[in-house]
CHARMM internal coordinates of N, CA and C (Angstrom, degrees):
IC EDIT
DIST 1 N 1 CA 1.4244
DIST 1 CA 1 C 1.5102
ANGL 1 N 1 CA 1 C 108.26
DIST 1 C 2 N 1.3519
ANGL 1 CA 1 C 2 N 115.16
DIHE 1 N 1 CA 1 C 2 N 139.11
DIST 2 N 2 CA 1.4611
ANGL 1 C 2 N 2 CA 119.92
DIHE 1 CA 1 C 2 N 2 CA 178.11
DIST 2 CA 2 C 1.5235
ANGL 2 N 2 CA 2 C 108.38
DIHE 1 C 2 N 2 CA 2 C -119.40
DIST 2 C 3 N 1.3227
ANGL 2 CA 2 C 3 N 113.56
DIHE 2 N 2 CA 2 C 3 N 154.99
DIST 3 N 3 CA 1.4485
ANGL 2 C 3 N 3 CA 120.56
DIHE 2 CA 2 C 3 N 3 CA 177.54
DIST 3 CA 3 C 1.5437
ANGL 3 N 3 CA 3 C 108.50
DIHE 2 C 3 N 3 CA 3 C -110.49
DIST 3 C 4 N 1.3239
ANGL 3 CA 3 C 4 N 114.96
DIHE 3 N 3 CA 3 C 4 N 146.65
DIST 4 N 4 CA 1.4463
ANGL 3 C 4 N 4 CA 120.22
DIHE 3 CA 3 C 4 N 4 CA 178.58
DIST 4 CA 4 C 1.5500
ANGL 4 N 4 CA 4 C 107.51
DIHE 3 C 4 N 4 CA 4 C -155.44
DIST 4 C 5 N 1.2964
ANGL 4 CA 4 C 5 N 114.99
DIHE 4 N 4 CA 4 C 5 N 166.10
DIST 5 N 5 CA 1.4875
ANGL 4 C 5 N 5 CA 120.97
DIHE 4 CA 4 C 5 N 5 CA 179.35
DIST 5 CA 5 C 1.5052
ANGL 5 N 5 CA 5 C 110.80
DIHE 4 C 5 N 5 CA 5 C -104.71
DIST 5 C 6 N 1.3493
ANGL 5 CA 5 C 6 N 116.87
DIHE 5 N 5 CA 5 C 6 N 140.82
DIST 6 N 6 CA 1.4403
ANGL 5 C 6 N 6 CA 123.16
DIHE 5 CA 5 C 6 N 6 CA 169.33
DIST 6 CA 6 C 1.5447
ANGL 6 N 6 CA 6 C 105.79
DIHE 5 C 6 N 6 CA 6 C -100.53
DIST 6 C 7 N 1.2951
ANGL 6 CA 6 C 7 N 116.82
DIHE 6 N 6 CA 6 C 7 N 131.55
DIST 7 N 7 CA 1.4589
ANGL 6 C 7 N 7 CA 123.44
DIHE 6 CA 6 C 7 N 7 CA -178.77
DIST 7 CA 7 C 1.4989
ANGL 7 N 7 CA 7 C 111.11
DIHE 6 C 7 N 7 CA 7 C -106.95
DIST 7 C 8 N 1.3397
ANGL 7 CA 7 C 8 N 115.94
DIHE 7 N 7 CA 7 C 8 N 135.44
DIST 8 N 8 CA 1.4813
ANGL 7 C 8 N 8 CA 120.46
DIHE 7 CA 7 C 8 N 8 CA -177.81
DIST 8 CA 8 C 1.5192
ANGL 8 N 8 CA 8 C 110.48
DIHE 7 C 8 N 8 CA 8 C -138.73
DIST 8 C 9 N 1.3482
ANGL 8 CA 8 C 9 N 113.27
DIHE 8 N 8 CA 8 C 9 N 158.11
DIST 9 N 9 CA 1.4700
ANGL 8 C 9 N 9 CA 120.67
DIHE 8 CA 8 C 9 N 9 CA 175.33
DIST 9 CA 9 C 1.5355
ANGL 9 N 9 CA 9 C 109.89
DIHE 8 C 9 N 9 CA 9 C -87.99
DIST 9 C 10 N 1.3152
ANGL 9 CA 9 C 10 N 117.06
DIHE 9 N 9 CA 9 C 10 N -172.41
DIST 10 N 10 CA 1.4615
ANGL 9 C 10 N 10 CA 120.81
DIHE 9 CA 9 C 10 N 10 CA -178.45
DIST 10 CA 10 C 1.5208
ANGL 10 N 10 CA 10 C 113.77
DIHE 9 C 10 N 10 CA 10 C -65.93
DIST 10 C 11 N 1.3414
ANGL 10 CA 10 C 11 N 117.35
DIHE 10 N 10 CA 10 C 11 N -21.14
DIST 11 N 11 CA 1.4659
ANGL 10 C 11 N 11 CA 120.66
DIHE 10 CA 10 C 11 N 11 CA 179.37
DIST 11 CA 11 C 1.5509
ANGL 11 N 11 CA 11 C 110.82
DIHE 10 C 11 N 11 CA 11 C -98.56
DIST 11 C 12 N 1.3299
ANGL 11 CA 11 C 12 N 116.46
DIHE 11 N 11 CA 11 C 12 N 18.15
DIST 12 N 12 CA 1.4391
ANGL 11 C 12 N 12 CA 123.16
DIHE 11 CA 11 C 12 N 12 CA 176.94
DIST 12 CA 12 C 1.5524
ANGL 12 N 12 CA 12 C 113.57
DIHE 11 C 12 N 12 CA 12 C 62.89
DIST 12 C 13 N 1.3550
ANGL 12 CA 12 C 13 N 114.74
DIHE 12 N 12 CA 12 C 13 N 26.94
DIST 13 N 13 CA 1.4793
ANGL 12 C 13 N 13 CA 119.88
DIHE 12 CA 12 C 13 N 13 CA 173.46
DIST 13 CA 13 C 1.5457
ANGL 13 N 13 CA 13 C 108.57
DIHE 12 C 13 N 13 CA 13 C -92.04
DIST 13 C 14 N 1.2999
ANGL 13 CA 13 C 14 N 115.25
DIHE 13 N 13 CA 13 C 14 N 138.55
DIST 14 N 14 CA 1.4814
ANGL 13 C 14 N 14 CA 119.93
DIHE 13 CA 13 C 14 N 14 CA 179.03
DIST 14 CA 14 C 1.5387
ANGL 14 N 14 CA 14 C 109.82
DIHE 13 C 14 N 14 CA 14 C -61.38
DIST 14 C 15 N 1.3215
ANGL 14 CA 14 C 15 N 116.69
DIHE 14 N 14 CA 14 C 15 N 135.34
DIST 15 N 15 CA 1.4631
ANGL 14 C 15 N 15 CA 121.69
DIHE 14 CA 14 C 15 N 15 CA 175.07
DIST 15 CA 15 C 1.5329
ANGL 15 N 15 CA 15 C 108.34
DIHE 14 C 15 N 15 CA 15 C -128.46
DIST 15 C 16 N 1.3048
ANGL 15 CA 15 C 16 N 115.70
DIHE 15 N 15 CA 15 C 16 N 161.81
DIST 16 N 16 CA 1.4842
ANGL 15 C 16 N 16 CA 121.32
DIHE 15 CA 15 C 16 N 16 CA -179.19
DIST 16 CA 16 C 1.5249
ANGL 16 N 16 CA 16 C 110.52
DIHE 15 C 16 N 16 CA 16 C -67.17
DIST 16 C 17 N 1.2798
ANGL 16 CA 16 C 17 N 116.60
DIHE 16 N 16 CA 16 C 17 N 145.22
DIST 17 N 17 CA 1.4542
ANGL 16 C 17 N 17 CA 123.07
DIHE 16 CA 16 C 17 N 17 CA 176.15
DIST 17 CA 17 C 1.5268
ANGL 17 N 17 CA 17 C 107.28
DIHE 16 C 17 N 17 CA 17 C -158.42
DIST 17 C 18 N 1.3344
ANGL 17 CA 17 C 18 N 115.87
DIHE 17 N 17 CA 17 C 18 N 175.32
DIST 18 N 18 CA 1.4295
ANGL 17 C 18 N 18 CA 118.35
DIHE 17 CA 17 C 18 N 18 CA 178.46
DIST 18 CA 18 C 1.5261
ANGL 18 N 18 CA 18 C 114.49
DIHE 17 C 18 N 18 CA 18 C -56.15
DIST 18 C 19 N 1.3246
ANGL 18 CA 18 C 19 N 116.60
DIHE 18 N 18 CA 18 C 19 N 129.77
DIST 19 N 19 CA 1.4683
ANGL 18 C 19 N 19 CA 120.60
DIHE 18 CA 18 C 19 N 19 CA -178.57
DIST 19 CA 19 C 1.5632
ANGL 19 N 19 CA 19 C 107.52
DIHE 18 C 19 N 19 CA 19 C -93.46
DIST 19 C 20 N 1.3290
ANGL 19 CA 19 C 20 N 112.62
DIHE 19 N 19 CA 19 C 20 N 84.05
DIST 20 N 20 CA 1.4759
ANGL 19 C 20 N 20 CA 119.46
DIHE 19 CA 19 C 20 N 20 CA -175.33
DIST 20 CA 20 C 1.5146
ANGL 20 N 20 CA 20 C 108.02
DIHE 19 C 20 N 20 CA 20 C -121.99
DIST 20 C 21 N 1.3219
ANGL 20 CA 20 C 21 N 116.55
DIHE 20 N 20 CA 20 C 21 N 134.02
DIST 21 N 21 CA 1.4801
ANGL 20 C 21 N 21 CA 122.47
DIHE 20 CA 20 C 21 N 21 CA 177.68
DIST 21 CA 21 C 1.5190
ANGL 21 N 21 CA 21 C 107.81
DIHE 20 C 21 N 21 CA 21 C -113.08
DIST 21 C 22 N 1.3464
ANGL 21 CA 21 C 22 N 114.34
DIHE 21 N 21 CA 21 C 22 N 146.77
DIST 22 N 22 CA 1.4637
ANGL 21 C 22 N 22 CA 122.36
DIHE 21 CA 21 C 22 N 22 CA -176.19
DIST 22 CA 22 C 1.4900
ANGL 22 N 22 CA 22 C 110.97
DIHE 21 C 22 N 22 CA 22 C -126.53
DIST 22 C 23 N 1.3352
ANGL 22 CA 22 C 23 N 116.69
DIHE 22 N 22 CA 22 C 23 N 149.15
DIST 23 N 23 CA 1.4607
ANGL 22 C 23 N 23 CA 121.28
DIHE 22 CA 22 C 23 N 23 CA -176.67
DIST 23 CA 23 C 1.5103
ANGL 23 N 23 CA 23 C 111.66
DIHE 22 C 23 N 23 CA 23 C -75.21
DIST 23 C 24 N 1.3462
ANGL 23 CA 23 C 24 N 116.79
DIHE 23 N 23 CA 23 C 24 N -27.62
DIST 24 N 24 CA 1.4904
ANGL 23 C 24 N 24 CA 118.55
DIHE 23 CA 23 C 24 N 24 CA -179.32
DIST 24 CA 24 C 1.5128
ANGL 24 N 24 CA 24 C 110.68
DIHE 23 C 24 N 24 CA 24 C -148.87
DIST 24 C 25 N 1.2916
ANGL 24 CA 24 C 25 N 117.13
DIHE 24 N 24 CA 24 C 25 N 167.52
DIST 25 N 25 CA 1.4402
ANGL 24 C 25 N 25 CA 123.72
DIHE 24 CA 24 C 25 N 25 CA -177.00
DIST 25 CA 25 C 1.5214
ANGL 25 N 25 CA 25 C 113.10
DIHE 24 C 25 N 25 CA 25 C -61.99
DIST 25 C 26 N 1.3349
ANGL 25 CA 25 C 26 N 117.54
DIHE 25 N 25 CA 25 C 26 N -39.93
DIST 26 N 26 CA 1.4462
ANGL 25 C 26 N 26 CA 121.32
DIHE 25 CA 25 C 26 N 26 CA -179.61
DIST 26 CA 26 C 1.5467
ANGL 26 N 26 CA 26 C 111.29
DIHE 25 C 26 N 26 CA 26 C -60.66
DIST 26 C 27 N 1.3083
ANGL 26 CA 26 C 27 N 114.13
DIHE 26 N 26 CA 26 C 27 N -42.50
DIST 27 N 27 CA 1.5011
ANGL 26 C 27 N 27 CA 118.35
DIHE 26 CA 26 C 27 N 27 CA -179.37
DIST 27 CA 27 C 1.5281
ANGL 27 N 27 CA 27 C 109.41
DIHE 26 C 27 N 27 CA 27 C -65.52
DIST 27 C 28 N 1.3039
ANGL 27 CA 27 C 28 N 117.78
DIHE 27 N 27 CA 27 C 28 N -41.88
DIST 28 N 28 CA 1.5063
ANGL 27 C 28 N 28 CA 122.03
DIHE 27 CA 27 C 28 N 28 CA 177.96
DIST 28 CA 28 C 1.4912
ANGL 28 N 28 CA 28 C 110.09
DIHE 27 C 28 N 28 CA 28 C -60.73
DIST 28 C 29 N 1.3511
ANGL 28 CA 28 C 29 N 116.94
DIHE 28 N 28 CA 28 C 29 N -45.34
DIST 29 N 29 CA 1.4820
ANGL 28 C 29 N 29 CA 120.31
DIHE 28 CA 28 C 29 N 29 CA -178.55
DIST 29 CA 29 C 1.5389
ANGL 29 N 29 CA 29 C 112.79
DIHE 28 C 29 N 29 CA 29 C -67.26
DIST 29 C 30 N 1.3215
ANGL 29 CA 29 C 30 N 115.68
DIHE 29 N 29 CA 29 C 30 N -37.51
DIST 30 N 30 CA 1.4937
ANGL 29 C 30 N 30 CA 119.77
DIHE 29 CA 29 C 30 N 30 CA 177.05
DIST 30 CA 30 C 1.5179
ANGL 30 N 30 CA 30 C 110.74
DIHE 29 C 30 N 30 CA 30 C -63.14
DIST 30 C 31 N 1.3396
ANGL 30 CA 30 C 31 N 116.09
DIHE 30 N 30 CA 30 C 31 N -43.49
DIST 31 N 31 CA 1.4693
ANGL 30 C 31 N 31 CA 121.96
DIHE 30 CA 30 C 31 N 31 CA 177.85
DIST 31 CA 31 C 1.5109
ANGL 31 N 31 CA 31 C 109.84
DIHE 30 C 31 N 31 CA 31 C -58.91
DIST 31 C 32 N 1.3604
ANGL 31 CA 31 C 32 N 115.31
DIHE 31 N 31 CA 31 C 32 N -48.75
DIST 32 N 32 CA 1.4432
ANGL 31 C 32 N 32 CA 120.98
DIHE 31 CA 31 C 32 N 32 CA -178.38
DIST 32 CA 32 C 1.5244
ANGL 32 N 32 CA 32 C 111.00
DIHE 31 C 32 N 32 CA 32 C -61.25
DIST 32 C 33 N 1.3070
ANGL 32 CA 32 C 33 N 117.95
DIHE 32 N 32 CA 32 C 33 N -42.56
DIST 33 N 33 CA 1.4786
ANGL 32 C 33 N 33 CA 119.69
DIHE 32 CA 32 C 33 N 33 CA 177.52
DIST 33 CA 33 C 1.5229
ANGL 33 N 33 CA 33 C 113.51
DIHE 32 C 33 N 33 CA 33 C -56.73
DIST 33 C 34 N 1.2850
ANGL 33 CA 33 C 34 N 117.77
DIHE 33 N 33 CA 33 C 34 N -33.06
DIST 34 N 34 CA 1.4512
ANGL 33 C 34 N 34 CA 122.08
DIHE 33 CA 33 C 34 N 34 CA 179.42
DIST 34 CA 34 C 1.5161
ANGL 34 N 34 CA 34 C 113.43
DIHE 33 C 34 N 34 CA 34 C -84.70
DIST 34 C 35 N 1.3616
ANGL 34 CA 34 C 35 N 118.42
DIHE 34 N 34 CA 34 C 35 N -18.05
DIST 35 N 35 CA 1.4536
ANGL 34 C 35 N 35 CA 122.30
DIHE 34 CA 34 C 35 N 35 CA -170.92
DIST 35 CA 35 C 1.5401
ANGL 35 N 35 CA 35 C 114.30
DIHE 34 C 35 N 35 CA 35 C -113.19
DIST 35 C 36 N 1.3172
ANGL 35 CA 35 C 36 N 120.88
DIHE 35 N 35 CA 35 C 36 N -11.56
DIST 36 N 36 CA 1.4457
ANGL 35 C 36 N 36 CA 121.52
DIHE 35 CA 35 C 36 N 36 CA -168.26
DIST 36 CA 36 C 1.5131
ANGL 36 N 36 CA 36 C 114.04
DIHE 35 C 36 N 36 CA 36 C -57.63
DIST 36 C 37 N 1.3504
ANGL 36 CA 36 C 37 N 116.60
DIHE 36 N 36 CA 36 C 37 N -37.94
DIST 37 N 37 CA 1.4656
ANGL 36 C 37 N 37 CA 118.57
DIHE 36 CA 36 C 37 N 37 CA -179.92
DIST 37 CA 37 C 1.5320
ANGL 37 N 37 CA 37 C 112.72
DIHE 36 C 37 N 37 CA 37 C -66.01
DIST 37 C 38 N 1.3016
ANGL 37 CA 37 C 38 N 115.66
DIHE 37 N 37 CA 37 C 38 N -39.36
DIST 38 N 38 CA 1.4925
ANGL 37 C 38 N 38 CA 120.19
DIHE 37 CA 37 C 38 N 38 CA 176.62
DIST 38 CA 38 C 1.5183
ANGL 38 N 38 CA 38 C 110.29
DIHE 37 C 38 N 38 CA 38 C -65.53
DIST 38 C 39 N 1.3391
ANGL 38 CA 38 C 39 N 118.00
DIHE 38 N 38 CA 38 C 39 N -39.01
DIST 39 N 39 CA 1.4376
ANGL 38 C 39 N 39 CA 121.56
DIHE 38 CA 38 C 39 N 39 CA 176.88
DIST 39 CA 39 C 1.5150
ANGL 39 N 39 CA 39 C 111.24
DIHE 38 C 39 N 39 CA 39 C -62.59
DIST 39 C 40 N 1.3128
ANGL 39 CA 39 C 40 N 117.34
DIHE 39 N 39 CA 39 C 40 N -44.74
DIST 40 N 40 CA 1.4412
ANGL 39 C 40 N 40 CA 122.08
DIHE 39 CA 39 C 40 N 40 CA 177.75
DIST 40 CA 40 C 1.5306
ANGL 40 N 40 CA 40 C 110.31
DIHE 39 C 40 N 40 CA 40 C -61.32
DIST 40 C 41 N 1.2905
ANGL 40 CA 40 C 41 N 118.56
DIHE 40 N 40 CA 40 C 41 N -44.97
DIST 41 N 41 CA 1.4563
ANGL 40 C 41 N 41 CA 122.07
DIHE 40 CA 40 C 41 N 41 CA 177.63
DIST 41 CA 41 C 1.5023
ANGL 41 N 41 CA 41 C 112.09
DIHE 40 C 41 N 41 CA 41 C -62.34
DIST 41 C 42 N 1.3488
ANGL 41 CA 41 C 42 N 118.00
DIHE 41 N 41 CA 41 C 42 N -26.46
DIST 42 N 42 CA 1.4598
ANGL 41 C 42 N 42 CA 121.41
DIHE 41 CA 41 C 42 N 42 CA 178.03
DIST 42 CA 42 C 1.5118
ANGL 42 N 42 CA 42 C 114.73
DIHE 41 C 42 N 42 CA 42 C -88.10
DIST 42 C 43 N 1.3251
ANGL 42 CA 42 C 43 N 115.63
DIHE 42 N 42 CA 42 C 43 N 5.63
DIST 43 N 43 CA 1.4781
ANGL 42 C 43 N 43 CA 119.55
DIHE 42 CA 42 C 43 N 43 CA 175.61
DIST 43 CA 43 C 1.5248
ANGL 43 N 43 CA 43 C 116.90
DIHE 42 C 43 N 43 CA 43 C 99.97
DIST 43 C 44 N 1.3298
ANGL 43 CA 43 C 44 N 115.79
DIHE 43 N 43 CA 43 C 44 N 3.22
DIST 44 N 44 CA 1.4740
ANGL 43 C 44 N 44 CA 120.05
DIHE 43 CA 43 C 44 N 44 CA 175.71
DIST 44 CA 44 C 1.5009
ANGL 44 N 44 CA 44 C 106.84
DIHE 43 C 44 N 44 CA 44 C -79.26
DIST 44 C 45 N 1.3453
ANGL 44 CA 44 C 45 N 117.73
DIHE 44 N 44 CA 44 C 45 N 129.30
DIST 45 N 45 CA 1.4605
ANGL 44 C 45 N 45 CA 121.68
DIHE 44 CA 44 C 45 N 45 CA 179.54
DIST 45 CA 45 C 1.5085
ANGL 45 N 45 CA 45 C 113.36
DIHE 44 C 45 N 45 CA 45 C -105.15
DIST 45 C 46 N 1.3392
ANGL 45 CA 45 C 46 N 116.10
DIHE 45 N 45 CA 45 C 46 N -27.01
DIST 46 N 46 CA 1.4447
ANGL 45 C 46 N 46 CA 120.00
DIHE 45 CA 45 C 46 N 46 CA -178.62
DIST 46 CA 46 C 1.5194
ANGL 46 N 46 CA 46 C 109.71
DIHE 45 C 46 N 46 CA 46 C -152.57
DIST 46 C 47 N 1.3433
ANGL 46 CA 46 C 47 N 117.23
DIHE 46 N 46 CA 46 C 47 N 157.95
DIST 47 N 47 CA 1.4307
ANGL 46 C 47 N 47 CA 122.77
DIHE 46 CA 46 C 47 N 47 CA -178.88
DIST 47 CA 47 C 1.5338
ANGL 47 N 47 CA 47 C 109.92
DIHE 46 C 47 N 47 CA 47 C -136.35
DIST 47 C 48 N 1.3184
ANGL 47 CA 47 C 48 N 114.73
DIHE 47 N 47 CA 47 C 48 N 153.99
DIST 48 N 48 CA 1.4719
ANGL 47 C 48 N 48 CA 121.83
DIHE 47 CA 47 C 48 N 48 CA 172.51
DIST 48 CA 48 C 1.5224
ANGL 48 N 48 CA 48 C 106.85
DIHE 47 C 48 N 48 CA 48 C -130.20
DIST 48 C 49 N 1.3422
ANGL 48 CA 48 C 49 N 115.43
DIHE 48 N 48 CA 48 C 49 N 134.39
DIST 49 N 49 CA 1.4543
ANGL 48 C 49 N 49 CA 121.06
DIHE 48 CA 48 C 49 N 49 CA 175.50
DIST 49 CA 49 C 1.4807
ANGL 49 N 49 CA 49 C 109.73
DIHE 48 C 49 N 49 CA 49 C -85.09
DIST 49 C 50 N 1.3552
ANGL 49 CA 49 C 50 N 116.43
DIHE 49 N 49 CA 49 C 50 N 127.81
DIST 50 N 50 CA 1.4399
ANGL 49 C 50 N 50 CA 123.27
DIHE 49 CA 49 C 50 N 50 CA 179.25
DIST 50 CA 50 C 1.4899
ANGL 50 N 50 CA 50 C 110.92
DIHE 49 C 50 N 50 CA 50 C -112.54
DIST 50 C 51 N 1.3464
ANGL 50 CA 50 C 51 N 116.55
DIHE 50 N 50 CA 50 C 51 N 143.67
DIST 51 N 51 CA 1.4472
ANGL 50 C 51 N 51 CA 123.20
DIHE 50 CA 50 C 51 N 51 CA 169.19
DIST 51 CA 51 C 1.5143
ANGL 51 N 51 CA 51 C 104.77
DIHE 50 C 51 N 51 CA 51 C -115.78
DIST 51 C 52 N 1.3229
ANGL 51 CA 51 C 52 N 116.28
DIHE 51 N 51 CA 51 C 52 N 108.82
DIST 52 N 52 CA 1.4649
ANGL 51 C 52 N 52 CA 121.63
DIHE 51 CA 51 C 52 N 52 CA -165.58
DIST 52 CA 52 C 1.5238
ANGL 52 N 52 CA 52 C 106.22
DIHE 51 C 52 N 52 CA 52 C 57.80
DIST 52 C 53 N 1.3125
ANGL 52 CA 52 C 53 N 120.47
DIHE 52 N 52 CA 52 C 53 N -115.89
DIST 53 N 53 CA 1.4503
ANGL 52 C 53 N 53 CA 121.57
DIHE 52 CA 52 C 53 N 53 CA 179.47
DIST 53 CA 53 C 1.5479
ANGL 53 N 53 CA 53 C 112.15
DIHE 52 C 53 N 53 CA 53 C -110.31
DIST 53 C 54 N 1.3654
ANGL 53 CA 53 C 54 N 116.40
DIHE 53 N 53 CA 53 C 54 N 2.11
DIST 54 N 54 CA 1.4697
ANGL 53 C 54 N 54 CA 119.93
DIHE 53 CA 53 C 54 N 54 CA -179.58
DIST 54 CA 54 C 1.5449
ANGL 54 N 54 CA 54 C 109.93
DIHE 53 C 54 N 54 CA 54 C -91.00
DIST 54 C 55 N 1.3521
ANGL 54 CA 54 C 55 N 115.97
DIHE 54 N 54 CA 54 C 55 N 140.98
DIST 55 N 55 CA 1.4478
ANGL 54 C 55 N 55 CA 120.81
DIHE 54 CA 54 C 55 N 55 CA 179.12
DIST 55 CA 55 C 1.5184
ANGL 55 N 55 CA 55 C 109.12
DIHE 54 C 55 N 55 CA 55 C -75.42
DIST 55 C 56 N 1.3312
ANGL 55 CA 55 C 56 N 117.29
DIHE 55 N 55 CA 55 C 56 N 130.58
DIST 56 N 56 CA 1.4517
ANGL 55 C 56 N 56 CA 123.36
DIHE 55 CA 55 C 56 N 56 CA 173.22
DIST 56 CA 56 C 1.5236
ANGL 56 N 56 CA 56 C 106.80
DIHE 55 C 56 N 56 CA 56 C -87.40
DIST 56 C 57 N 1.3073
ANGL 56 CA 56 C 57 N 117.18
DIHE 56 N 56 CA 56 C 57 N -53.60
DIST 57 N 57 CA 1.4849
ANGL 56 C 57 N 57 CA 123.66
DIHE 56 CA 56 C 57 N 57 CA 173.26
DIST 57 CA 57 C 1.4961
ANGL 57 N 57 CA 57 C 110.63
DIHE 56 C 57 N 57 CA 57 C -160.21
DIST 57 C 58 N 1.3044
ANGL 57 CA 57 C 58 N 115.29
DIHE 57 N 57 CA 57 C 58 N 162.40
DIST 58 N 58 CA 1.4784
ANGL 57 C 58 N 58 CA 122.87
DIHE 57 CA 57 C 58 N 58 CA 179.80
DIST 58 CA 58 C 1.4914
ANGL 58 N 58 CA 58 C 107.92
DIHE 57 C 58 N 58 CA 58 C 120.10
DIST 58 C 59 N 1.3128
ANGL 58 CA 58 C 59 N 116.53
DIHE 58 N 58 CA 58 C 59 N 177.65
DIST 59 N 59 CA 1.4582
ANGL 58 C 59 N 59 CA 123.89
DIHE 58 CA 58 C 59 N 59 CA 4.10
DIST 59 CA 59 C 1.5510
ANGL 59 N 59 CA 59 C 112.71
DIHE 58 C 59 N 59 CA 59 C -71.46
DIST 59 C 60 N 1.2988
ANGL 59 CA 59 C 60 N 114.09
DIHE 59 N 59 CA 59 C 60 N 149.20
DIST 60 N 60 CA 1.4295
ANGL 59 C 60 N 60 CA 122.09
DIHE 59 CA 59 C 60 N 60 CA -179.23
DIST 60 CA 60 C 1.5092
ANGL 60 N 60 CA 60 C 110.12
DIHE 59 C 60 N 60 CA 60 C -124.82
DIST 60 C 61 N 1.3624
ANGL 60 CA 60 C 61 N 116.63
DIHE 60 N 60 CA 60 C 61 N 121.89
DIST 61 N 61 CA 1.4386
ANGL 60 C 61 N 61 CA 121.26
DIHE 60 CA 60 C 61 N 61 CA -178.48
DIST 61 CA 61 C 1.4942
ANGL 61 N 61 CA 61 C 112.09
DIHE 60 C 61 N 61 CA 61 C -64.90
DIST 61 C 62 N 1.3401
ANGL 61 CA 61 C 62 N 115.83
DIHE 61 N 61 CA 61 C 62 N 146.71
DIST 62 N 62 CA 1.4776
ANGL 61 C 62 N 62 CA 121.27
DIHE 61 CA 61 C 62 N 62 CA 175.57
DIST 62 CA 62 C 1.5021
ANGL 62 N 62 CA 62 C 111.53
DIHE 61 C 62 N 62 CA 62 C -89.06
DIST 62 C 63 N 1.3377
ANGL 62 CA 62 C 63 N 117.40
DIHE 62 N 62 CA 62 C 63 N -5.71
DIST 63 N 63 CA 1.4719
ANGL 62 C 63 N 63 CA 121.62
DIHE 62 CA 62 C 63 N 63 CA -179.47
DIST 63 CA 63 C 1.5401
ANGL 63 N 63 CA 63 C 108.29
DIHE 62 C 63 N 63 CA 63 C -86.34
DIST 63 C 64 N 1.3441
ANGL 63 CA 63 C 64 N 116.93
DIHE 63 N 63 CA 63 C 64 N 140.45
DIST 64 N 64 CA 1.4508
ANGL 63 C 64 N 64 CA 120.41
DIHE 63 CA 63 C 64 N 64 CA 175.64
DIST 64 CA 64 C 1.5000
ANGL 64 N 64 CA 64 C 111.16
DIHE 63 C 64 N 64 CA 64 C -60.29
DIST 64 C 65 N 1.3277
ANGL 64 CA 64 C 65 N 117.44
DIHE 64 N 64 CA 64 C 65 N 148.50
DIST 65 N 65 CA 1.4442
ANGL 64 C 65 N 65 CA 121.61
DIHE 64 CA 64 C 65 N 65 CA 175.48
DIST 65 CA 65 C 1.5139
ANGL 65 N 65 CA 65 C 110.50
DIHE 64 C 65 N 65 CA 65 C -64.92
DIST 65 C 66 N 1.2681
ANGL 65 CA 65 C 66 N 117.51
DIHE 65 N 65 CA 65 C 66 N 141.77
DIST 66 N 66 CA 1.4755
ANGL 65 C 66 N 66 CA 121.70
DIHE 65 CA 65 C 66 N 66 CA -179.45
DIST 66 CA 66 C 1.4924
ANGL 66 N 66 CA 66 C 112.94
DIHE 65 C 66 N 66 CA 66 C -81.17
END
COOR INIT
IC SEED 1 N 1 CA 1 C
IC BUILD
């Protein structure tokens, strides 16, 4: 099983993002921690972590909580 991120805009429509697969959830989350600002700058508003095609969690906003 591999983990990957689904990228979406503010209307929950899928948008292009880095096509990166990870061996485990920890690796995916560490990558995301380092990349989320760049993703937000590129127009990604929210992400969902997938394991194969099943949702692990999300969607999760890239904007800080108010």
